[in-house]
Backbone as numpy.savetxt, mean C-alpha at the origin, in Angstrom:
# Nx Ny Nz CAx CAy CAz Cx Cy Cz
1.43 -25.82 -10.51 1.57 -24.91 -10.04 2.42 -24.51 -8.64
3.52 -24.56 -8.30 3.98 -24.00 -7.24 4.41 -22.66 -6.63
4.14 -22.32 -5.65 3.59 -21.04 -4.86 4.81 -21.19 -3.82
5.17 -19.99 -3.47 6.01 -19.76 -2.57 5.83 -18.48 -2.13
5.94 -18.23 -0.69 5.72 -17.04 -0.29 6.86 -16.32 0.74
7.44 -15.50 0.16 8.92 -15.24 1.13 8.75 -13.66 1.10
9.98 -13.46 2.28 10.01 -12.15 2.07 11.17 -11.47 0.91
10.31 -9.71 1.15 10.80 -9.31 0.05 12.27 -8.79 -0.35
12.96 -8.86 -1.71 14.14 -8.30 -1.24 14.58 -6.83 -1.87
15.44 -6.31 -1.79 16.07 -5.06 -2.58 15.81 -5.53 -3.87
15.99 -6.51 -4.48 16.00 -6.54 -6.06 14.41 -6.77 -6.40
13.43 -7.01 -5.64 12.27 -6.85 -5.91 11.25 -5.36 -6.34
12.52 -4.39 -5.74 11.75 -2.82 -5.79 10.69 -2.79 -7.13
11.71 -3.26 -8.56 10.54 -3.02 -9.29 9.12 -3.26 -9.27
9.48 -4.71 -8.94 7.79 -5.39 -8.85 7.00 -4.68 -7.90
7.63 -4.25 -6.66 6.99 -3.81 -5.55 6.38 -2.69 -5.63
7.19 -1.99 -6.92 6.31 -0.66 -7.14 4.85 -0.20 -8.05
5.17 -1.52 -8.86 3.98 -1.89 -9.72 2.91 -2.37 -8.24
2.99 -3.05 -7.73 2.11 -3.51 -6.50 1.69 -2.46 -6.32
2.65 -1.28 -5.54 1.94 0.00 -5.17 0.89 0.92 -5.62
1.68 0.88 -7.26 0.62 1.81 -8.16 -0.69 0.65 -8.43
-0.46 -0.36 -8.43 -1.67 -1.47 -8.58 -2.96 -1.00 -7.41
-2.27 -1.16 -6.43 -3.02 -1.01 -5.01 -3.74 0.70 -4.74
-2.62 1.35 -5.25 -3.35 2.48 -4.99 -4.43 3.17 -5.90
-4.55 2.29 -7.24 -5.45 2.49 -8.30 -6.58 2.00 -7.54
-6.54 1.10 -7.00 -7.66 -0.24 -6.47 -8.79 -0.29 -7.66
-10.08 0.40 -7.77 -10.72 -0.03 -8.51 -11.08 1.45 -9.57
-10.43 2.71 -9.23 -10.45 3.58 -10.41 -9.76 3.75 -10.84
-9.56 4.91 -12.15 -8.52 5.08 -12.76 -7.42 5.54 -12.44
-7.36 6.58 -12.06 -5.85 6.86 -11.07 -5.76 7.26 -9.48
-4.98 6.32 -9.14 -4.63 6.43 -7.64 -4.10 7.37 -7.09
-3.19 7.19 -6.06 -2.43 7.84 -5.22 -1.29 7.99 -5.96
-0.38 7.31 -6.30 0.63 7.45 -7.15 0.58 8.27 -8.46
-0.45 8.19 -9.06 -0.65 8.98 -10.57 -0.67 10.67 -9.99
-1.15 10.88 -9.28 -1.11 12.32 -8.48 0.17 12.62 -8.01
0.69 11.63 -7.23 2.16 11.89 -6.81 3.05 12.29 -7.65
3.26 11.23 -8.75 4.11 11.28 -9.54 3.80 11.29 -11.04
2.68 12.49 -11.62 1.80 12.56 -12.97 2.67 12.46 -14.08
2.23 11.66 -14.87 3.00 11.76 -16.17 3.33 10.41 -16.51
4.58 10.15 -16.89 5.06 8.76 -17.52 5.36 7.63 -16.53
4.55 6.40 -17.20 4.05 5.65 -16.19 5.62 4.93 -15.70
6.72 4.53 -16.65 7.99 3.92 -16.86 8.91 4.84 -15.27
8.63 5.87 -15.61 9.74 6.90 -14.31 8.89 6.98 -13.47
7.11 7.13 -13.18 6.64 6.76 -12.06 7.10 5.29 -11.23
6.96 4.33 -12.03 7.32 3.07 -11.46 8.98 3.36 -10.69
9.70 3.87 -11.96 11.32 3.97 -10.77 11.37 4.83 -9.87
10.76 5.86 -10.02 10.89 6.32 -8.63 10.20 6.01 -7.49
8.54 5.29 -7.55 8.75 4.46 -6.66 9.70 3.30 -6.16
10.09 2.78 -6.85 11.00 1.93 -6.62 12.28 2.29 -6.01
12.55 3.40 -6.27 13.75 4.05 -5.31 12.94 4.32 -3.57
11.65 4.25 -3.90 11.38 4.79 -2.20 11.22 3.06 -1.40
10.93 2.23 -2.02 11.09 1.21 -1.79 12.34 0.65 -1.12
13.75 1.39 -1.40 14.84 1.12 -1.20 15.44 2.14 -0.08
14.48 2.99 0.06 15.13 4.30 0.87 15.50 4.03 1.94
16.32 4.58 2.90 16.97 4.60 4.08 15.69 4.68 5.11
15.18 5.37 4.77 13.99 5.79 5.84 13.29 4.93 5.66
12.88 3.59 6.83 11.69 2.60 6.51 10.33 3.39 7.03
9.57 3.62 5.62 8.14 4.02 5.70 7.55 3.22 5.06
6.00 3.43 4.97 5.16 1.94 4.65 5.31 1.51 2.91
6.58 2.15 2.85 6.98 1.72 1.30 8.47 0.71 1.28
8.67 0.52 2.56 9.97 0.09 2.53 9.47 -1.67 2.23
10.93 -1.75 1.51 10.47 -3.37 0.79 10.54 -4.48 1.91
11.58 -3.91 3.09 11.76 -4.79 4.15 10.21 -5.48 4.60
8.66 -4.81 4.34 7.53 -4.60 5.08 6.69 -6.04 4.20
7.17 -6.16 2.88 6.68 -7.09 2.17 6.57 -8.03 2.11
5.53 -9.00 1.53 5.86 -10.70 1.34 5.24 -10.50 -0.01
6.10 -11.36 -0.71 5.94 -11.67 -2.02 5.31 -13.29 -2.60
4.21 -13.35 -3.49 4.28 -14.46 -3.89 4.80 -14.99 -5.03
5.55 -15.51 -4.99 6.34 -16.22 -5.97 4.91 -17.60 -6.88
4.82 -17.84 -8.18 4.37 -18.58 -9.37 5.12 -19.45 -9.74
5.68 -20.63 -9.87 6.58 -20.97 -10.66 8.22 -20.31 -10.68
8.06 -19.67 -9.83 9.63 -18.63 -9.64 9.27 -17.49 -10.04
8.26 -17.14 -10.44 7.98 -15.69 -10.87 6.73 -14.72 -9.88
7.49 -13.61 -9.55 6.72 -12.95 -8.69 5.24 -12.43 -9.31
4.33 -12.93 -8.30 2.81 -13.00 -9.09 1.86 -11.92 -8.58
2.31 -11.88 -6.86 1.33 -10.68 -5.82 2.38 -10.38 -4.80
2.03 -9.18 -3.97 2.54 -8.67 -2.84 1.72 -8.17 -2.12
2.17 -8.10 -0.67 1.48 -6.93 0.24 2.28 -6.55 1.41
1.98 -5.92 1.88 2.86 -5.57 3.14 2.20 -5.24 4.37
3.13 -5.45 5.86 2.61 -4.77 6.98 3.38 -3.99 7.84
2.88 -3.36 8.75 3.88 -2.06 9.28 3.11 -1.91 10.65
3.74 -1.33 11.26 3.71 -1.01 12.47 3.45 0.74 12.73
2.43 1.12 12.65 1.85 2.39 12.35 2.78 3.56 13.16
2.95 3.48 14.44 3.97 3.70 15.65 5.28 4.00 15.20
6.09 2.78 14.31 7.29 3.20 13.70 7.01 3.99 12.19
6.39 3.11 11.43 6.25 3.87 9.90 5.52 5.09 9.90
5.84 6.48 10.56 4.78 7.10 10.85 4.35 8.18 9.37
3.72 9.15 9.52 3.90 10.30 8.39 5.03 10.82 8.53
5.69 11.36 9.17 6.70 12.03 9.75 7.88 11.20 8.81
7.86 9.70 8.84 8.88 8.93 8.28 8.76 9.03 6.92
7.31 8.84 6.40 7.29 9.21 5.24 7.49 9.99 4.23
7.04 11.38 5.08 8.13 12.49 4.43 9.25 12.52 4.19
10.04 12.28 5.36 11.31 12.27 5.22 11.70 11.57 4.03
11.44 10.29 3.91 11.58 9.38 2.93 11.04 9.97 1.76
10.32 10.66 1.25 10.07 11.18 0.17 11.16 12.39 -0.04
11.39 13.21 0.92 12.63 14.22 1.25 13.93 13.88 0.40
14.10 12.65 1.09 15.66 11.72 0.86 15.66 11.60 -0.78
14.52 10.88 -1.15 14.58 10.03 -2.19 14.61 11.33 -3.52
13.79 12.38 -3.65 13.36 12.96 -4.43 14.51 14.54 -4.30
14.82 14.84 -3.20 15.96 15.75 -3.29 17.05 15.12 -4.46
17.39 14.08 -4.12 18.63 13.46 -5.06 18.06 12.99 -6.63
16.92 13.42 -6.72 16.18 13.32 -8.04 16.14 15.24 -8.67
16.66 16.09 -7.86 16.61 17.18 -8.04 15.61 17.80 -7.67
14.57 17.36 -7.07 12.95 18.26 -6.88 13.48 19.28 -5.76
13.19 20.25 -6.04 13.47 21.25 -5.04 12.26 22.02 -4.12
12.61 22.68 -3.50 11.02 23.35 -2.42 9.84 22.98 -2.94
9.49 23.82 -4.20 8.74 24.02 -4.78 7.98 23.07 -5.69
8.65 21.64 -6.22 8.43 20.65 -6.51 7.74 19.96 -5.73
8.27 19.95 -4.62 7.72 19.11 -3.35 6.71 19.78 -2.89
6.83 21.34 -2.87 4.90 21.70 -2.45 4.01 21.65 -3.82
4.57 21.56 -4.60 3.23 21.16 -5.74 2.91 19.64 -5.98
3.71 18.89 -4.98 3.32 17.07 -5.49 2.22 17.39 -3.78
2.81 17.77 -2.94 1.73 17.87 -1.60 0.64 18.35 -1.45
0.37 19.56 -2.67 -0.80 20.17 -3.16 -1.73 19.12 -3.74
-1.30 18.62 -4.74 -1.78 17.45 -5.55 -2.18 16.17 -5.07
-1.63 15.78 -3.81 -2.26 14.87 -3.27 -2.94 15.41 -1.88
-3.30 16.36 -1.63 -3.75 17.25 -0.63 -5.23 16.54 -0.37
-5.94 16.04 -1.60 -7.31 15.52 -1.29 -7.23 14.27 -0.89
-6.00 13.40 -1.45 -6.38 12.15 -0.39 -6.49 11.82 1.48
-5.64 13.66 1.98 -5.13 13.28 2.95 -6.36 13.79 3.81
-8.00 14.04 2.81 -9.11 14.49 3.44 -9.92 13.17 4.27
-9.12 11.68 3.71 -10.23 10.36 4.14 -8.93 9.59 4.32
-7.62 9.93 4.79 -6.54 8.95 5.15 -7.20 8.23 6.50
-7.03 6.99 6.55 -7.56 6.31 7.43 -6.36 6.69 8.96
-6.60 6.87 10.00 -6.06 7.27 11.31 -5.83 5.94 11.68
-4.73 5.17 11.70 -4.56 3.41 12.16 -3.85 3.52 13.22
-4.80 2.60 14.24 -4.72 2.64 15.75 -2.76 2.21 16.11
-2.35 3.03 16.53 -0.77 2.49 17.04 -0.76 1.19 17.61
-1.85 0.61 18.35 -1.96 -0.75 18.56 -2.20 -1.62 17.59
-2.19 -1.45 16.34 -2.78 -1.98 15.28 -1.56 -2.50 14.33
-1.49 -3.93 13.59 -0.78 -4.42 12.56 -1.53 -4.09 11.51
-0.75 -3.26 10.62 -1.93 -2.54 9.17 -1.29 -3.11 8.27
-2.09 -3.65 7.48 -1.65 -4.47 5.88 -2.10 -3.44 5.31
-1.19 -3.33 4.06 -1.22 -2.30 3.06 -0.67 -2.74 1.48
-1.07 -1.62 0.55 -0.03 -2.22 -0.51 -0.33 -3.80 -1.65
-1.85 -4.43 -1.27 -2.18 -5.73 -1.75 -2.66 -5.39 -3.00
-1.67 -6.55 -3.70 -2.29 -6.42 -5.09 -1.63 -7.96 -5.65
-2.26 -8.29 -6.96 -1.92 -9.32 -7.62 -2.02 -9.19 -8.97
-0.71 -9.56 -9.78 -1.28 -9.55 -10.95 -2.59 -10.37 -12.01
-3.04 -9.67 -13.16 -4.29 -10.15 -13.16 -4.26 -11.69 -13.61
-3.18 -11.85 -14.24 -3.22 -13.55 -14.77 -2.69 -14.55 -13.54
-2.96 -13.97 -12.52 -2.88 -14.95 -11.34 -3.90 -14.52 -10.15
-4.94 -13.38 -10.53 -5.51 -13.40 -9.80 -7.03 -15.04 -9.33
-7.66 -14.96 -8.60 -8.40 -16.16 -8.30 -7.56 -17.03 -8.40
-6.07 -17.06 -7.51 -5.51 -18.30 -7.31 -5.60 -18.79 -6.00
-5.89 -17.87 -5.34 -5.30 -17.69 -3.77 -4.63 -17.44 -2.94
-3.98 -16.44 -3.66 -2.28 -15.84 -3.46 -2.72 -15.07 -2.48
-3.55 -14.19 -2.46 -3.73 -13.06 -1.49 -4.22 -13.37 -0.46
-4.94 -14.29 -0.13 -5.76 -15.20 0.67 -4.27 -15.86 1.39
-3.41 -16.44 1.09 -2.11 -17.01 1.33 -0.95 -15.70 1.68
-0.89 -15.00 1.25 0.04 -13.61 1.91 -0.71 -12.80 3.27
-2.15 -13.14 3.16 -2.51 -12.63 4.35 -2.36 -13.22 5.58
-2.49 -14.60 4.93 -2.24 -15.67 6.28 -0.96 -15.43 6.75
-0.18 -15.12 5.98 1.48 -14.80 6.27 1.42 -13.88 6.99
0.83 -12.50 6.53 1.46 -11.18 7.27 0.60 -11.32 8.42
-0.36 -11.69 8.78 -0.85 -11.81 10.18 -0.23 -12.75 10.99
0.14 -13.75 11.03 1.50 -14.31 11.70 2.27 -13.43 11.83
2.98 -12.55 11.13 3.82 -12.02 11.30 3.25 -10.78 12.44
2.42 -10.52 12.05 1.88 -9.60 13.12 1.75 -9.82 14.40
1.44 -11.12 14.34 1.11 -12.06 16.18 2.37 -12.27 16.48
3.52 -12.50 15.58 5.33 -13.16 16.03 5.61 -11.51 17.03
4.97 -10.23 15.96 5.15 -9.33 16.58 4.54 -8.47 18.08
3.62 -9.47 18.29 2.72 -8.94 19.72 1.12 -8.39 19.56
0.67 -8.17 18.26 -0.12 -7.37 17.97 -1.58 -8.22 17.77
-2.41 -7.73 18.51 -3.84 -8.58 18.87 -4.48 -8.27 17.80
-4.60 -7.30 17.17 -5.70 -6.63 15.90 -4.69 -5.93 15.14
-5.50 -6.14 13.37 -4.91 -5.71 12.49 -6.26 -5.21 11.83
-5.47 -3.70 10.73 -6.49 -2.93 10.19 -5.79 -2.84 8.69
-6.87 -2.64 7.97 -6.71 -2.48 6.75 -7.70 -1.18 5.80
-7.14 -0.41 5.30 -8.04 0.71 4.44 -8.13 -0.40 3.42
-9.66 0.55 2.36 -9.91 -0.23 1.18 -10.69 1.03 0.73
-10.70 1.51 -0.84 -11.20 2.46 -1.25 -13.24 2.06 -1.20
-13.94 2.58 -0.64 -15.22 2.81 -0.62 -15.64 2.29 -1.92
-16.63 0.93 -2.70 -17.22 0.85 -3.95 -15.94 -0.36 -4.50
-14.67 -0.72 -3.77 -14.23 -1.77 -4.43 -14.77 -3.07 -3.63
-15.61 -3.42 -4.27 -16.59 -4.51 -3.90 -15.80 -5.56 -3.68
-15.03 -6.35 -4.74 -14.07 -7.45 -4.95 -13.41 -7.57 -3.75
-12.24 -6.34 -3.28 -11.76 -6.32 -2.26 -12.22 -6.61 -0.77
-13.48 -5.81 -0.77 -13.92 -5.66 0.33 -14.55 -7.15 0.56
-14.56 -8.09 -0.12 -15.23 -9.46 0.03 -14.07 -10.45 0.11
-12.85 -9.95 -0.43 -11.83 -10.74 0.04 -11.42 -10.47 1.49
-11.48 -9.34 1.81 -10.87 -9.00 3.29 -11.69 -9.61 4.21
-13.01 -9.43 3.84 -14.28 -9.94 5.00 -13.98 -11.56 5.13
-13.66 -12.27 3.79 -13.55 -13.71 3.66 -11.90 -13.64 4.71
-11.71 -12.94 5.21 -10.29 -13.33 5.96 -10.52 -12.49 6.59
-11.57 -12.33 7.31 -12.00 -12.21 8.59 -11.72 -10.74 8.89
-11.79 -9.83 8.30 -12.03 -8.26 8.53 -12.94 -8.00 8.71
-13.85 -6.74 9.60 -14.32 -6.45 9.37 -14.98 -4.53 9.78
-16.09 -4.05 9.19 -15.93 -2.98 8.99 -15.46 -2.13 10.24
-15.20 -1.26 10.62 -14.85 -0.57 11.32 -15.96 1.19 11.57
-14.90 1.90 10.42 -15.60 3.00 10.00 -15.08 3.20 8.48
-15.45 4.72 8.25 -15.23 4.75 6.84 -15.04 6.79 7.01
-14.40 7.05 6.09 -13.84 8.68 5.89 -14.46 9.05 4.72
-15.17 10.12 4.12 -15.87 10.62 3.34 -15.33 11.79 3.06
-15.07 12.47 1.56 -14.85 13.79 1.51 -15.49 14.30 0.32
-16.11 15.57 0.01 -16.03 16.05 -1.52 -15.29 15.99 -2.05
-13.93 16.38 -1.60 -12.72 16.45 -2.13 -12.05 15.41 -2.93
-11.95 14.40 -1.84 -11.70 13.37 -2.26 -12.39 12.38 -3.33
-13.67 12.52 -3.45 -14.43 12.02 -4.39 -14.50 12.81 -5.75
-14.03 13.90 -5.97 -13.83 14.59 -7.18 -12.33 14.84 -7.80
-12.02 14.24 -7.03 -10.08 14.41 -7.56 -10.41 12.43 -7.91
-10.82 11.65 -6.79 -10.51 9.87 -6.93 -12.00 9.51 -7.89
-13.12 10.11 -7.97 -13.75 9.52 -8.41 -14.65 8.43 -7.52
-14.03 8.44 -6.32 -14.79 7.25 -5.23 -15.22 8.47 -3.64
-15.94 8.10 -3.40 -16.60 8.88 -1.84 -15.20 8.73 -0.94
-14.61 8.09 -0.64 -13.65 7.77 0.36 -13.00 6.46 0.59
-12.77 6.31 1.77 -11.89 4.93 2.47 -12.63 4.68 3.55
-13.03 3.16 3.28 -13.45 2.39 4.93 -12.05 1.76 5.76
-12.43 2.12 6.60 -11.08 1.32 7.67 -11.81 -0.13 8.10
-11.19 -1.15 8.06 -11.38 -2.43 8.46 -10.96 -2.99 9.19
-10.92 -3.92 10.46 -10.50 -4.33 11.54 -10.75 -5.91 11.92
-9.82 -6.60 12.19 -9.68 -7.99 12.40 -8.95 -8.42 13.64
-9.67 -9.40 14.69 -8.57 -9.56 15.89 -7.83 -10.66 15.52
-6.69 -10.71 16.16 -5.46 -11.78 15.49 -5.27 -12.59 16.18
């Protein structure tokens, strides 16, 4: 098995869309993107793929991702970003940019933000001086092959190269396999947010924030 870790490319947009959906679902049936773009899965992935190559460099942008290839096939990926640059404002502007081109009006956007409102009750407030790891996922047939560990090592180094001294990551409470994998990589529990609206919507109590010194 030949494994290559590389920077993502625009042509990876479709795979990165799948990664973001899988990461968002974590261990629950429906995640963030299922509420953002409800309905057809193919259309959902198409829209998220467009977010990955949008002009605004949000947390979804392909340039933040690393991809693990196995024998030339994309098998796993994750991203790293700087909260002081990939801000909430940039994320919203990116959504407006892409969805307006898809014919979404103000009502469509308003309905979308209402649907994802419960998520905002538990969204971690990552430190601006932290290198944040996001959107971690591997295809089911490539799990337990050490791909995520190798990706984490590379993304940690990318953060160090940018001058960061610590990294943070969010994980849905109850996703024990992910928590153990992150603890193995050196992350430790920092804090958590819980909210009844989040639990009623996602069927999960909230989100834990983990931290690691780089």
